[in-house]
C-alpha positions in Angstrom: -27.9 9.9 -4.2 -24.3 10.8 -4.0 -25.0 13.9 -2.0 -26.8 11.8 0.6 -23.9 9.3 0.7 -21.5 12.2 1.7 -23.9 13.4 4.4 -23.7 10.0 6.0 -19.9 10.0 5.8 -19.8 13.4 7.4 -22.1 12.4 10.2 -19.8 9.6 11.1 -16.6 11.5 11.0 -18.2 14.4 13.0 -20.1 12.3 15.7 -19.7 14.0 19.1 -18.9 17.5 17.6 -21.2 20.4 18.7 -22.5 23.4 16.8 -22.9 21.5 13.5 -26.5 20.5 13.6 -27.8 23.6 11.6 -24.8 23.8 9.1 -25.5 23.0 5.5 -25.1 19.4 4.4 -22.1 20.2 2.2 -18.7 18.4 2.9 -16.8 21.6 2.0 -18.3 23.5 4.8 -16.8 21.3 7.4 -13.4 22.6 6.6 -14.4 26.1 7.8 -14.4 25.2 11.4 -16.4 27.4 13.9 -14.7 28.8 16.9 -14.2 26.1 19.4 -14.7 23.5 16.8 -12.4 20.5 16.2 -9.0 21.5 14.8 -7.3 19.4 11.9 -4.8 18.1 14.6 -7.7 16.5 16.5 -8.8 14.6 13.4 -5.2 13.3 12.9 -5.7 10.0 14.9 -8.4 8.8 12.4 -6.0 9.3 9.5 -3.2 7.6 11.4 -5.4 4.8 12.3 -6.4 4.3 8.7 -2.8 4.3 7.6 -2.0 1.7 10.2 -4.8 -0.6 8.9 -3.5 -0.4 5.4 0.1 -1.1 6.5 -1.1 -4.0 8.5 -2.9 -5.4 5.5 0.2 -5.0 3.4 2.3 -6.9 5.9 -0.4 -9.7 6.3 0.3 -13.4 5.7 -1.3 -13.4 2.3 1.2 -10.8 1.0 4.2 -12.6 2.7 3.2 -15.9 1.0 2.6 -14.3 -2.3 6.1 -12.5 -2.2 7.7 -16.0 -1.3 6.1 -17.6 -4.3 7.2 -14.9 -6.6 10.8 -15.1 -5.2 10.9 -18.9 -5.8 10.2 -18.8 -9.5 13.3 -19.4 -11.6 14.2 -16.7 -13.9 16.2 -16.5 -17.2 19.3 -15.5 -15.4 18.9 -18.5 -13.0 18.8 -20.8 -16.0 21.5 -19.1 -18.0 23.8 -22.1 -17.7 21.0 -24.5 -18.9 20.9 -23.2 -22.4 17.2 -22.9 -22.4 14.7 -20.5 -23.9 11.3 -19.6 -22.3 8.4 -21.0 -24.2 5.6 -18.6 -25.3 3.2 -20.2 -22.9 3.4 -22.4 -19.9 2.7 -26.1 -20.6 -0.5 -27.4 -19.4 -0.1 -29.2 -15.9 0.1 -32.9 -16.2 1.3 -36.0 -14.5 2.5 -35.2 -11.0 1.4 -31.6 -11.1 -2.2 -32.8 -11.2 -1.8 -34.3 -7.8 -0.7 -31.0 -6.2 -3.4 -29.3 -4.2 -5.0 -26.3 -6.1 -3.7 -22.8 -5.4 -2.6 -19.8 -7.5 0.6 -21.3 -9.1 3.3 -19.3 -10.8 5.9 -20.5 -13.1 7.0 -21.0 -16.7 8.0 -23.6 -19.3 11.5 -23.7 -20.8 12.7 -25.4 -23.8 16.1 -27.0 -24.5 17.7 -27.2 -27.9 17.6 -30.9 -27.7 13.8 -30.8 -27.6 13.6 -31.5 -23.8 11.3 -29.2 -21.7 11.4 -28.0 -18.1 8.2 -26.7 -16.5 8.1 -25.1 -13.0 5.0 -24.7 -10.9 5.3 -22.8 -7.6 2.3 -22.7 -5.2 1.7 -21.1 -1.8 -0.5 -22.2 1.1 -1.8 -20.1 4.0 -3.4 -22.8 6.1 -0.6 -25.4 6.2 3.1 -25.7 5.4 4.4 -26.9 2.2 5.9 -29.9 3.8 2.4 -30.9 5.1 1.0 -30.6 1.6 3.8 -32.5 0.1 3.4 -35.4 2.5 -0.1 -36.0 1.2 0.8 -35.8 -2.4 0.6 -39.1 -4.3 1.9 -39.0 -7.9 1.6 -41.6 -10.6 4.7 -43.4 -11.8 7.7 -44.7 -10.0 9.2 -43.0 -7.0 12.6 -41.4 -7.8 15.2 -41.1 -5.0 16.6 -37.6 -4.8 18.8 -36.0 -2.0 17.0 -33.3 -0.2 18.8 -30.2 -1.4 20.0 -27.4 0.9 17.2 -24.8 1.4 14.4 -27.4 1.1 12.7 -28.8 4.2 11.4 -31.9 2.3 11.6 -33.3 -1.3 10.0 -36.0 -3.1 10.2 -37.1 -6.8 8.6 -39.4 -9.3 9.1 -40.6 -13.0 6.3 -41.4 -15.3 7.6 -42.5 -18.7 10.2 -40.1 -19.8 8.8 -37.2 -17.6 10.3 -36.7 -14.1 9.0 -34.4 -11.3 10.5 -33.3 -8.1 8.5 -31.4 -5.4 10.4 -29.2 -3.0 8.9 -27.7 0.3 10.1 -24.7 2.0 7.9 -22.7 4.5 4.5 -22.3 3.0 5.9 -22.6 -0.7 5.8 -25.8 -2.8 8.2 -25.6 -5.8 7.7 -28.2 -8.5 10.0 -29.0 -11.4 9.0 -31.3 -14.3 11.5 -32.4 -17.0 10.4 -34.3 -20.1 13.3 -35.7 -22.1 14.0 -38.4 -24.6 14.5 -41.0 -21.7 13.7 -41.1 -18.1 17.4 -41.4 -17.3 18.1 -38.0 -18.9 15.1 -36.4 -17.3 16.1 -37.6 -13.8 19.7 -36.5 -14.2 18.6 -32.9 -15.4 16.1 -32.8 -12.5 18.6 -33.5 -9.7 20.8 -30.6 -10.8 17.8 -28.3 -11.2 16.4 -29.1 -7.8 19.5 -27.6 -6.0 18.9 -24.4 -7.9 15.2 -24.3 -7.1 15.7 -25.2 -3.4 18.0 -22.1 -3.1 15.1 -19.8 -3.9 12.7 -21.2 -1.3 12.0 -19.1 1.8 14.3 -19.8 4.6 13.0 -20.2 8.2 
């Protein structure tokens, strides 16, 4: 069956060429071109076209959004001044993160020596901007007033108990930060400083 598959492929590639009807059905024989047959140079446009298709796919919107999501994730060096260590596993989404439309989120959970925790969730959207997504999010708890940090097109925040969450929109990327501390005040204070850091990693228009 594989031999038959190769014959079909060869027939497609060689459509319009003459003098091949009586040649054996072996792909290797097509490299021994008869006099007057197509030269390797004449086949080059097909290879070039294929390369262009692959390049276009690599530069498509899906890849650009995926790259922007990865770039927005906070790293150990970004959080060096926070005195945190990365948790072995990311904390399960909860509270405000449950209200964020589904996607393929990236992020990590970080632990403070005080026992507080920081979880980041970064999600990308192809069909709409992150600001449009954020406008429709409605989280439980009390709204928290935060200044929109430089780099973010929109920002909204809430506190539910001693857990506070801020969502930052930039381009097609929504970056969420969630801090759980001993009190809501401590969580909110930590969140406001972290929001500035996270906003700086959002894609810029």
